[in-house]
ZAVO-454103 format. One record per residue (C-alpha): x, y, z; residue number from 1; residue in three letters. Coordinates in nm, 2 decimals, always signed. Example, Ala and Ser with C-alpha at 12.3 -4.5 7.8 and 13.67 -1.06 7.14 Angstrom:
<pts>
[pt [+1.23 -0.45 +0.78] 1 'ALA']
[pt [+1.37 -0.11 +0.71] 2 'SER']
</pts>
This chain:
<pts>
[pt [-0.32 -3.38 -1.11] 1 'MET']
[pt [-0.71 -3.36 -1.19] 2 'ALA']
[pt [-0.69 -2.94 -1.20] 3 'SER']
[pt [-0.32 -2.85 -1.22] 4 'PRO']
[pt [-0.24 -2.50 -1.14] 5 'ALA']
[pt [-0.27 -2.22 -1.44] 6 'PRO']
[pt [+0.05 -2.17 -1.62] 7 'VAL']
[pt [+0.19 -1.81 -1.56] 8 'ILE']
[pt [+0.35 -1.66 -1.84] 9 'ALA']
[pt [+0.73 -1.60 -1.84] 10 'SER']
[pt [+0.86 -1.24 -1.78] 11 'ASN']
[pt [+1.09 -1.33 -2.11] 12 'GLU']
[pt [+1.05 -1.05 -2.33] 13 'GLY']
[pt [+0.80 -0.85 -2.14] 14 'VAL']
[pt [+1.00 -0.54 -2.05] 15 'ILE']
[pt [+1.10 -0.52 -2.45] 16 'ASP']
[pt [+0.73 -0.51 -2.54] 17 'ALA']
[pt [+0.65 -0.26 -2.28] 18 'VAL']
[pt [+0.91 -0.02 -2.40] 19 'LYS']
[pt [+0.79 -0.07 -2.76] 20 'ALA']
[pt [+0.46 +0.01 -2.63] 21 'ALA']
[pt [+0.53 +0.33 -2.43] 22 'LEU']
[pt [+0.84 +0.44 -2.60] 23 'VAL']
[pt [+0.91 +0.82 -2.41] 24 'ASP']
[pt [+0.62 +0.77 -2.14] 25 'ASP']
[pt [+0.85 +0.50 -1.98] 26 'LEU']
[pt [+1.08 +0.62 -1.73] 27 'VAL']
[pt [+1.22 +0.33 -1.58] 28 'TYR']
[pt [+1.17 -0.06 -1.56] 29 'ALA']
[pt [+1.30 -0.35 -1.38] 30 'GLU']
[pt [+1.25 -0.73 -1.30] 31 'GLU']
[pt [+1.31 -0.80 -0.96] 32 'ALA']
[pt [+1.22 -1.12 -0.73] 33 'VAL']
[pt [+1.02 -1.26 -1.02] 34 'HIS']
[pt [+0.81 -0.93 -1.11] 35 'GLU']
[pt [+0.83 -0.68 -1.35] 36 'ILE']
[pt [+0.78 -0.30 -1.22] 37 'SER']
[pt [+0.75 +0.01 -1.42] 38 'ILE']
[pt [+0.75 +0.41 -1.38] 39 'THR']
[pt [+0.60 +0.61 -1.61] 40 'VAL']
[pt [+0.53 +0.98 -1.66] 41 'ARG']
[pt [+0.24 +1.08 -1.43] 42 'ARG']
[pt [+0.09 +1.31 -1.73] 43 'GLU']
[pt [+0.07 +1.00 -1.98] 44 'ALA']
[pt [-0.09 +0.74 -1.71] 45 'LEU']
[pt [-0.43 +0.71 -1.90] 46 'ASN']
[pt [-0.21 +0.64 -2.23] 47 'ASP']
[pt [+0.02 +0.42 -2.09] 48 'VAL']
[pt [-0.31 +0.20 -1.90] 49 'MET']
[pt [-0.47 +0.22 -2.25] 50 'ILE']
[pt [-0.13 +0.06 -2.41] 51 'ALA']
[pt [-0.08 -0.19 -2.15] 52 'LEU']
[pt [-0.44 -0.32 -2.18] 53 'ARG']
[pt [-0.48 -0.30 -2.55] 54 'ASP']
[pt [-0.13 -0.39 -2.70] 55 'THR']
[pt [-0.09 -0.76 -2.85] 56 'GLU']
[pt [+0.16 -0.91 -2.64] 57 'GLY']
[pt [+0.08 -0.73 -2.31] 58 'LEU']
[pt [-0.31 -0.76 -2.27] 59 'LYS']
[pt [-0.35 -0.64 -1.90] 60 'TYR']
[pt [-0.71 -0.64 -1.91] 61 'GLN']
[pt [-0.79 -0.58 -1.52] 62 'GLN']
[pt [-0.68 -0.33 -1.27] 63 'LEU']
[pt [-0.63 -0.56 -0.95] 64 'MET']
[pt [-0.52 -0.29 -0.69] 65 'GLU']
[pt [-0.41 +0.06 -0.63] 66 'ILE']
[pt [-0.18 +0.14 -0.34] 67 'ALA']
[pt [+0.04 +0.45 -0.20] 68 'GLY']
[pt [+0.35 +0.44 -0.06] 69 'VAL']
[pt [+0.52 +0.76 +0.13] 70 'ASP']
[pt [+0.92 +0.84 +0.09] 71 'TYR']
[pt [+0.92 +1.16 +0.30] 72 'PRO']
[pt [+1.30 +1.26 +0.20] 73 'GLU']
[pt [+1.19 +1.25 -0.18] 74 'ARG']
[pt [+1.08 +1.56 -0.37] 75 'PRO']
[pt [+0.79 +1.36 -0.52] 76 'GLU']
[pt [+0.73 +1.17 -0.20] 77 'ARG']
[pt [+0.44 +1.00 -0.28] 78 'PHE']
[pt [+0.47 +0.66 -0.48] 79 'GLU']
[pt [+0.12 +0.52 -0.64] 80 'VAL']
[pt [+0.13 +0.17 -0.74] 81 'CYS']
[pt [-0.12 +0.02 -1.00] 82 'TYR']
[pt [-0.13 -0.36 -0.99] 83 'HIS']
[pt [-0.28 -0.51 -1.34] 84 'LEU']
[pt [-0.36 -0.85 -1.43] 85 'LEU']
[pt [-0.35 -1.02 -1.79] 86 'SER']
[pt [-0.62 -1.29 -1.78] 87 'LEU']
[pt [-0.52 -1.41 -2.10] 88 'THR']
[pt [-0.15 -1.46 -1.99] 89 'ARG']
[pt [-0.20 -1.50 -1.64] 90 'ASN']
[pt [+0.08 -1.25 -1.58] 91 'HIS']
[pt [+0.11 -0.94 -1.31] 92 'ARG']
[pt [+0.28 -0.58 -1.39] 93 'ILE']
[pt [+0.33 -0.32 -1.12] 94 'ARG']
[pt [+0.30 +0.04 -1.28] 95 'VAL']
[pt [+0.42 +0.30 -1.06] 96 'LYS']
[pt [+0.38 +0.70 -1.06] 97 'VAL']
[pt [+0.52 +0.98 -0.83] 98 'THR']
[pt [+0.38 +1.28 -0.73] 99 'THR']
[pt [+0.38 +1.54 -0.44] 100 'ASP']
[pt [+0.13 +1.68 -0.18] 101 'GLU']
[pt [+0.00 +1.93 -0.43] 102 'ASP']
[pt [+0.03 +1.77 -0.79] 103 'THR']
[pt [-0.26 +1.58 -0.87] 104 'PRO']
[pt [-0.26 +1.23 -1.07] 105 'ILE']
[pt [-0.49 +1.15 -1.35] 106 'PRO']
[pt [-0.77 +0.96 -1.27] 107 'THR']
[pt [-0.79 +0.59 -1.46] 108 'VAL']
[pt [-1.15 +0.59 -1.40] 109 'THR']
[pt [-1.22 +0.61 -1.75] 110 'ASP']
[pt [-1.01 +0.32 -1.83] 111 'VAL']
[pt [-1.13 +0.09 -1.53] 112 'TRP']
[pt [-1.47 +0.23 -1.33] 113 'PRO']
[pt [-1.32 +0.01 -1.02] 114 'VAL']
[pt [-1.03 +0.23 -0.97] 115 'ALA']
[pt [-1.31 +0.51 -0.86] 116 'GLY']
[pt [-1.30 +0.35 -0.49] 117 'TRP']
[pt [-0.92 +0.25 -0.49] 118 'LEU']
[pt [-0.83 +0.62 -0.57] 119 'GLU']
[pt [-1.05 +0.70 -0.29] 120 'ARG']
[pt [-0.86 +0.50 -0.06] 121 'GLU']
[pt [-0.52 +0.61 -0.17] 122 'VAL']
[pt [-0.64 +0.98 -0.16] 123 'PHE']
[pt [-0.80 +0.92 +0.23] 124 'ASP']
[pt [-0.46 +0.76 +0.38] 125 'MET']
[pt [-0.22 +0.95 +0.20] 126 'TYR']
[pt [-0.39 +1.29 +0.08] 127 'GLY']
[pt [-0.28 +1.19 -0.32] 128 'VAL']
[pt [-0.53 +1.38 -0.55] 129 'ILE']
[pt [-0.67 +1.23 -0.85] 130 'PHE']
[pt [-0.78 +1.47 -1.10] 131 'GLU']
[pt [-1.10 +1.37 -1.29] 132 'GLY']
[pt [-1.23 +1.17 -1.03] 133 'ASN']
[pt [-1.58 +1.26 -0.97] 134 'SER']
[pt [-1.65 +1.14 -0.63] 135 'ASP']
[pt [-1.30 +1.18 -0.43] 136 'LEU']
[pt [-1.45 +1.16 -0.08] 137 'ARG']
[pt [-1.31 +0.99 +0.24] 138 'ARG']
[pt [-1.37 +0.61 +0.24] 139 'ILE']
[pt [-1.19 +0.44 +0.54] 140 'LEU']
[pt [-1.16 +0.74 +0.82] 141 'THR']
[pt [-1.43 +0.90 +1.02] 142 'ASP']
[pt [-1.65 +1.15 +0.94] 143 'TYR']
[pt [-1.46 +1.48 +0.97] 144 'GLY']
[pt [-1.13 +1.30 +1.04] 145 'PHE']
[pt [-0.82 +1.53 +1.00] 146 'ARG']
[pt [-0.49 +1.41 +0.81] 147 'GLY']
[pt [-0.39 +1.15 +0.64] 148 'HIS']
[pt [-0.27 +0.85 +0.86] 149 'PRO']
[pt [-0.04 +0.65 +0.63] 150 'PHE']
[pt [+0.18 +0.93 +0.58] 151 'ARG']
[pt [+0.52 +0.88 +0.73] 152 'LYS']
[pt [+0.50 +1.20 +0.93] 153 'ASP']
[pt [+0.13 +1.17 +1.08] 154 'PHE']
[pt [+0.14 +1.17 +1.46] 155 'PRO']
[pt [+0.04 +0.85 +1.66] 156 'LEU']
[pt [-0.15 +1.09 +1.93] 157 'THR']
[pt [-0.37 +1.40 +1.93] 158 'GLY']
[pt [-0.65 +1.27 +1.75] 159 'TYR']
[pt [-1.00 +1.11 +1.84] 160 'VAL']
[pt [-1.17 +0.80 +1.71] 161 'GLU']
[pt [-1.54 +0.75 +1.69] 162 'MET']
[pt [-1.75 +0.44 +1.81] 163 'ARG']
[pt [-2.08 +0.34 +1.92] 164 'TYR']
[pt [-2.12 +0.31 +2.29] 165 'SER']
[pt [-2.37 +0.10 +2.41] 166 'GLU']
[pt [-2.32 +0.29 +2.75] 167 'GLU']
[pt [-2.47 +0.58 +2.63] 168 'HIS']
[pt [-2.67 +0.41 +2.32] 169 'LYS']
[pt [-2.50 +0.68 +2.08] 170 'ARG']
[pt [-2.21 +0.75 +1.89] 171 'VAL']
[pt [-1.94 +0.92 +2.09] 172 'ILE']
[pt [-1.57 +1.04 +2.04] 173 'TYR']
[pt [-1.28 +0.97 +2.24] 174 'GLU']
[pt [-0.92 +1.00 +2.22] 175 'PRO']
[pt [-0.71 +0.72 +2.03] 176 'VAL']
[pt [-0.55 +0.48 +2.20] 177 'GLU']
[pt [-0.26 +0.27 +2.00] 178 'LEU']
[pt [-0.14 +0.10 +2.30] 179 'ALA']
[pt [-0.02 -0.20 +2.04] 180 'GLN']
[pt [+0.27 +0.03 +1.95] 181 'ASP']
[pt [+0.41 +0.01 +2.30] 182 'PHE']
[pt [+0.38 -0.37 +2.37] 183 'ARG']
[pt [+0.65 -0.55 +2.52] 184 'THR']
[pt [+0.70 -0.84 +2.27] 185 'PHE']
[pt [+0.86 -1.20 +2.31] 186 'ASP']
[pt [+0.85 -1.48 +2.09] 187 'PHE']
[pt [+0.64 -1.73 +2.29] 188 'MET']
[pt [+0.33 -1.51 +2.36] 189 'SER']
[pt [+0.33 -1.19 +2.17] 190 'PRO']
[pt [+0.02 -1.02 +2.29] 191 'TRP']
[pt [+0.13 -1.00 +2.69] 192 'GLU']
[pt [+0.45 -1.01 +2.86] 193 'GLY']
[pt [+0.59 -1.35 +2.93] 194 'ALA']
[pt [+0.54 -1.45 +3.33] 195 'ASP']
[pt [+0.81 -1.76 +3.25] 196 'TYR']
[pt [+1.16 -1.81 +3.20] 197 'ILE']
[pt [+1.21 -1.87 +2.82] 198 'LEU']
[pt [+1.46 -2.13 +2.72] 199 'PRO']
[pt [+1.81 -2.02 +2.69] 200 'GLY']
[pt [+1.74 -1.71 +2.94] 201 'ASP']
[pt [+1.86 -1.90 +3.24] 202 'GLU']
[pt [+2.20 -1.80 +3.25] 203 'LYS']
[pt [+2.06 -1.41 +3.25] 204 'ALA']
[pt [+1.84 -1.47 +3.52] 205 'GLU']
[pt [+2.10 -1.65 +3.73] 206 'ASP']
[pt [+2.33 -1.34 +3.68] 207 'GLU']
[pt [+2.04 -1.10 +3.82] 208 'VAL']
[pt [+2.01 -1.29 +4.12] 209 'ASP']
[pt [+2.41 -1.27 +4.22] 210 'LYS']
[pt [+2.55 -1.01 +4.46] 211 'PRO']
[pt [+2.55 -0.68 +4.29] 212 'GLY']
[pt [+2.30 -0.77 +4.01] 213 'GLY']
[pt [+2.02 -0.58 +3.90] 214 'ASP']
[pt [+1.71 -0.61 +4.08] 215 'SER']
</pts>
């Protein structure tokens, strides 16, 4: 092979190295489906990130993504996940912290400036506050948008969307239409109802045509 795939470092010994580096700041660590995830104390997030970046045997130099998850039934309903990459070891790790609607998470922009935009996305979609982020504005929703659309309790109706109207030659607001949530799916044509009998459904069609069957 002219260009072999890069060697991915083994997970062996990584959790032990993380435990040694983070000590009491580590809440939980696990390996599942060949991926390592750790949960750390929210207050110690900056120190944790610096340790993961600079400690020999870890060296997770790059922040690739920040993602949010909403678990409304939990006291701290939001889980913020940081995905780190070690360029020298070609290895990834997921770092998680939890918070509620009011408690801020320390920004990691001092460690990775790119986090500024990523934190804004999580703030916009979930309402998670990042303390120390100097530009925590909405980044994905429209001007004046109310609420946080990735929360599990966000309503599907009652909001407006903004678009440019060629007819009016200006930006207009109109009610949000979420027709895709109410489509009828089938395996042959997911975007519209099928007007033909799917293989295996012939018997069901015959039952409908029998006297007393559904019409």
